[in-house]
C-alpha positions in Angstrom: 95.7 -96.0 221.8 92.8 -94.3 223.6 89.2 -95.0 222.8 85.8 -93.8 223.8 82.6 -95.8 223.5 79.5 -93.8 224.5 76.1 -93.6 222.8 73.1 -91.4 223.5 70.1 -92.1 221.3 66.4 -91.2 221.4 63.8 -93.0 219.4 60.6 -95.1 219.3 60.4 -98.8 220.0 59.9 -100.9 216.9 58.4 -103.8 218.8 57.4 -104.8 222.3 60.4 -105.5 224.6 61.3 -109.1 225.0 62.3 -110.1 228.6 64.6 -113.1 229.2 66.7 -114.3 232.1 70.2 -115.7 232.0 70.8 -119.1 233.6 72.0 -117.3 236.7 68.7 -115.3 236.9 69.9 -111.9 235.6 67.1 -110.2 233.6 67.9 -109.1 230.0 65.6 -107.2 227.8 65.9 -106.6 224.0 64.0 -104.3 221.7 64.5 -102.4 218.4 64.7 -98.6 218.3 63.9 -96.4 215.3 66.0 -93.2 215.1 64.6 -90.5 212.8 66.8 -87.8 211.4 65.6 -84.9 209.2 67.9 -83.0 206.9 67.9 -81.2 203.6 69.1 -82.8 200.4 71.2 -81.1 197.7 68.0 -79.6 196.2 66.8 -78.0 199.4 64.0 -80.6 200.0 63.6 -82.0 203.5 64.3 -85.7 203.7 63.9 -88.1 206.6 66.2 -91.0 207.2 65.5 -93.8 209.7 68.1 -95.9 211.4 67.2 -99.0 213.2 69.3 -100.3 216.1 69.0 -103.1 218.5 69.0 -102.3 222.3 69.9 -104.6 225.2 69.1 -103.6 228.8 70.1 -105.6 231.9 69.0 -105.9 235.5 66.0 -104.0 237.0 65.9 -101.6 234.1 65.3 -104.6 231.8 62.2 -105.6 233.9 60.9 -102.0 234.0 61.2 -101.8 230.2 59.4 -105.0 229.7 56.6 -104.0 232.1 56.1 -100.3 231.1 57.2 -99.9 227.4 55.4 -101.0 224.3 55.9 -100.6 220.6 55.8 -97.0 219.5 56.8 -95.5 222.9 59.7 -93.1 223.1 62.8 -93.7 225.1 66.2 -92.0 225.7 69.1 -94.4 225.9 72.5 -93.7 227.3 74.9 -96.6 226.7 77.8 -98.1 224.7 78.2 -100.0 221.5 78.9 -103.8 221.4 79.6 -105.9 218.3 78.1 -109.4 218.4 79.7 -112.0 216.1 78.5 -115.5 215.3 78.5 -118.2 212.6 75.4 -119.5 211.0 74.6 -123.2 210.6 75.7 -122.9 207.0 79.1 -121.6 208.2 78.6 -117.9 207.2 80.1 -115.3 209.5 77.7 -112.6 210.8 78.0 -109.6 213.0 75.8 -106.9 214.3 76.5 -103.7 216.3 74.1 -103.2 219.2 73.6 -100.6 221.9 74.0 -101.9 225.5 71.9 -99.5 227.6 73.3 -98.2 230.9 70.4 -95.9 231.4 66.9 -95.9 230.0 64.6 -92.9 230.4 60.9 -93.1 229.5 60.0 -89.9 227.7 56.2 -90.2 227.5 53.6 -91.1 230.1 53.2 -94.7 231.2 50.3 -96.6 229.7 48.7 -96.9 233.1 48.7 -93.1 233.5 47.2 -92.6 230.1 44.3 -95.0 230.9 43.5 -92.8 234.0 43.5 -89.6 232.0 
């Protein structure tokens, strides 16, 4: 059976990026992203729904995200979905679908540029 796993999302960071390194020294950065969607309900009123997703970025892009992005900044993510599964200390099974970013585009000016303006 064929499958296709591609995600493109744009939203605002819900927290500052957290940069870590694997034991072999590979940078990994994680942050939350809020995705807003406006639509009309059955009565014709505009409603806004927010979806929160976790993003993981690897390599040099991870370091750039940690250095130049902060909570509230807008990014465009091109990546794929990955489901993490684990078991808690109490033996409960948990899972979470995350986006693994292959490309991160900064959509607003960098903080350093804003300080100069």
